C-alpha positions in Angstrom: 16.0 -2.0 8.3 15.0 -0.8 4.8 15.7 -3.1 1.9 15.7 -1.7 -1.6 16.0 -3.2 -5.0 17.8 -1.0 -7.4 19.5 -0.8 -10.8 23.0 0.5 -11.7 24.8 0.1 -15.0 26.1 -3.2 -13.7 22.7 -4.8 -13.2 20.0 -5.2 -10.5 20.8 -5.7 -6.8 19.4 -5.5 -3.4 20.7 -3.1 -0.8 20.2 -1.8 2.7 19.3 1.9 3.0 21.6 3.7 5.4 21.2 7.4 6.3 18.3 9.9 5.8 16.4 9.2 2.5 15.0 12.6 2.5 18.5 13.7 1.5 19.5 11.2 -1.2 23.0 12.8 -1.6 23.6 11.8 2.2 22.0 8.4 1.9 23.8 5.2 0.9 22.6 1.8 -0.4 24.9 -1.0 0.8 24.7 -3.9 -1.6 23.8 -7.3 -0.2 24.5 -10.7 -1.8 20.9 -11.5 -1.9 17.5 -10.5 -0.3 17.9 -11.1 3.5 14.8 -13.2 4.1 15.9 -13.8 7.7 16.6 -10.2 8.3 20.4 -10.8 8.5 22.0 -9.2 5.5 25.4 -10.2 4.1 27.0 -7.3 2.6 29.2 -7.1 -0.3 32.0 -4.5 -0.6 30.0 -2.2 -2.8 27.9 0.9 -1.7 26.1 3.4 -3.9 24.8 6.9 -3.1 21.0 6.8 -3.2 21.0 9.7 -5.6 23.0 7.7 -8.3 20.8 4.6 -8.5 17.3 3.9 -9.9 15.0 2.4 -7.3 12.8 -0.5 -8.7 9.8 -2.2 -7.1 11.3 -3.7 -4.1 10.0 -7.3 -4.9 8.5 -9.3 -7.8 6.2 -11.9 -6.3 4.5 -15.0 -7.6 1.2 -13.3 -6.7 -0.5 -10.2 -5.2 -3.4 -10.9 -3.0 -5.5 -7.8 -2.1 -8.1 -7.2 0.5 -11.2 -5.2 -0.5 -13.4 -2.9 1.6 -11.2 -3.1 4.7 -12.0 0.4 5.9 -15.7 1.2 6.7 -15.7 4.6 5.1 -14.2 3.3 1.9 -16.9 0.5 1.7 -19.5 3.3 2.2 -18.2 5.4 -0.6 -18.5 2.3 -2.8 -22.1 1.9 -1.6 -21.2 -1.3 0.0 -20.5 -2.7 3.5 -17.6 -4.4 5.1 -17.6 -8.2 5.6 -17.1 -10.4 8.7 -14.3 -12.1 6.7 -11.8 -10.4 4.4 -12.8 -10.0 0.8 -9.8 -11.0 -1.3 -8.9 -10.8 -4.9 -5.8 -11.3 -7.1 -3.8 -8.9 -9.0 -1.2 -10.3 -11.5 2.5 -9.6 -10.9 2.6 -7.9 -14.3 0.8 -4.9 -12.7 3.9 -4.1 -10.7 6.0 -0.9 -11.4 8.4 0.9 -9.2 8.8 4.5 -8.0 8.5 7.2 -10.6 7.4 4.8 -13.4 4.3 6.0 -15.2 0.9 4.6 -14.5 -0.8 4.0 -17.9 -4.4 4.7 -18.3 -6.0 2.1 -20.7 -8.1 3.5 -23.5 -10.9 1.1 -22.4 -11.5 3.0 -19.2 -12.8 6.5 -18.6 -12.2 6.5 -14.9 -9.0 5.2 -13.3 -8.6 5.7 -9.5 -5.8 5.6 -7.1 -6.0 3.5 -3.9 -3.1 4.0 -1.4 -2.4 1.0 0.7 -0.1 -0.6 3.2 1.5 -3.8 1.7 2.8 -6.9 3.5 5.8 -8.9 2.0 5.9 -12.5 3.0 9.2 -14.1 3.8 8.7 -17.9 3.7 6.5 -20.6 2.3 3.4 -20.8 4.6 0.0 -22.3 4.9 -2.6 -22.1 7.7 -0.8 -19.5 9.7 -2.4 -18.7 13.0 -2.9 -15.0 13.6 -0.9 -15.1 16.8 2.1 -16.4 14.8 1.7 -14.2 11.7 4.7 -11.9 12.4 7.0 -14.9 11.9 6.1 -15.0 8.2 6.4 -11.3 7.5 9.6 -9.9 5.9 8.4 -6.3 6.2 6.1 -3.8 4.7 6.0 -1.4 1.7 3.7 1.1 0.0 1.3 0.1 -2.8 -1.2 1.8 -5.0 -4.0 -0.5 -6.0 -4.9 1.4 -9.2 -8.4 0.5 -10.5 -10.4 1.2 -13.6 -13.5 2.1 -11.5 -15.9 2.3 -14.5 -15.0 -1.2 -15.6 -15.2 -2.6 -12.0 -18.7 -1.1 -11.7 -19.9 -2.4 -15.2 -18.6 -5.9 -14.7 -19.5 -6.5 -11.1 -16.3 -8.4 -10.4 -12.8 -6.8 -10.2 -10.3 -8.8 -12.2 -10.0 -6.8 -15.4 -10.4 -3.5 -13.6 -7.5 -4.3 -11.3 -5.2 -6.1 -13.7 -3.9 -3.7 -16.4 -0.1 -3.3 -16.6 1.2 -0.6 -14.3 -1.8 -0.9 -11.9 0.3 -1.9 -8.9 3.0 0.6 -8.1 5.2 -0.6 -5.1 8.0 1.0 -3.2 10.2 2.7 -2.5 11.7 -0.2 -0.3 10.7 -2.8 2.3 10.7 -1.6 6.0 11.3 -4.6 8.2 10.6 -2.8 11.5 7.1 -1.3 11.5 4.0 -1.4 13.6 1.3 -1.9 11.0 -1.6 -1.0 13.4 -0.7 2.7 13.7 0.6 4.3 10.5 -0.8 7.3 8.7 -1.7 6.8 5.1 -1.7 10.0 2.9 -2.4 10.2 -0.8 -1.9 13.4 -2.7 -2.5 14.2 -6.3 -0.5 16.9 -8.2 -2.0 18.1 -11.4 -0.3 19.3 -14.6 -1.0 23.0 -13.6 0.9 22.5 -10.4 -2.0 22.6 -8.1 -2.4 19.6 -5.7 -4.9 18.0 -3.3 -5.0 15.6 -0.6 -7.4 12.7 -1.5 -6.8 10.1 1.2 -5.9 10.7 4.8 -6.3 8.0 7.4 -4.6 5.8 9.9 -4.2 2.0 9.7 -5.8 1.7 13.1 -9.1 2.1 11.2 -8.9 -1.2 9.4 -11.6 -3.8 9.9 -9.3 -6.7 9.6 -5.8 -6.6 11.0 -2.6 -7.7 9.3 -2.5 -10.9 11.5 -6.1 -11.7 10.7 -5.6 -11.1 7.0 -2.6 -13.4 6.9 -4.5 -16.1 8.9 -7.4 -15.9 6.4 -5.5 -15.9 3.2 -3.1 -18.6 4.2 -6.1 -20.8 5.0 -7.1 -20.5 1.3 -3.8 -20.6 -0.5 -0.1 -21.2 0.1 1.9 -18.1 0.4 5.4 -18.1 -1.0 8.5 -15.9 -0.3 8.0 -12.4 -1.8 4.4 -12.7 -2.1 2.5 -9.3 -1.6 -0.6 -8.7 0.4 -2.4 -5.4 0.0 -4.4 -4.5 3.2 -7.1 -2.2 1.8 -7.5 1.4 1.1 -9.2 4.1 3.1 -11.9 6.5 1.9 -11.0 9.2 -0.6 -10.4 7.3 -3.8 -10.5 9.6 -6.8 -9.8 9.7 -10.5 -6.3 10.1 -12.2 -5.8 11.8 -15.5 -2.8 12.2 -17.8 -0.5 14.8 -16.4 -1.2 14.0 -12.8 1.3 12.7 -10.3 -0.1 10.5 -7.5 2.0 10.3 -4.2 1.3 7.7 -1.5 3.0 8.3 1.8 3.0 6.1 4.9 4.6 7.0 8.1 7.5 4.7 9.0 8.1 3.8 5.3 8.4 6.8 3.1 6.8 8.0 -0.2 5.9 6.3 -3.4 5.3 8.7 -6.4 4.1 7.9 -10.0 3.2 10.1 -12.9 0.1 9.3 -14.9 -0.1 9.1 -18.8 -2.5 7.7 -21.4 -1.6 4.3 -22.7 
């Protein structure tokens, strides 16, 4: 089931995507009363063609917990190594934007990078979750772009400011509740203002160092996770700079595609 958050002239709603999203004119959003945390949607009488609504970020969490250096090749390109335990950091919810909303490059940074990632959405309050029981606390998965001011990250030696600028966490286009997170291709493509494009990241989630279940076990041993909280599972090798005029597209098999243009703040 694909759960989307969307805007119409009447307000903001959640809905279940029905049909083939590759053809928005043939795809429908069936409105639900509220986000179906238990996976059992209660539908209203309203439906909307996907082509006639504006998709928003599918969730607005209390916190975004991200895992760094979770792919060996990515750790190498940073001149670092992976860790026996997940390396975690926090991004504020104010970084979140939805599909097609511009990523704003701050004037303080000369190098802003994309980082395409698989994101987990938590469905209930939880603490000290055993890895074997992790599936119970997952609502589903979405696509994330952990945008990073790379020069600031390198200069400061810690990641908070570099990861926390407004618009630095695109999410979407929806939450997929039925997905095998251990075997999904992640593809990141950047299209430039002149129309040329290049594939920057191309990897399968099978290459992660720490699995989804292990990540949830570790993070929930540190902090309580709440419904809607987002966990970013790390980015593969191939990070690269974004400049004004670019459009960055992150695609994950089984979920879809998340695209955002890039502008100067």
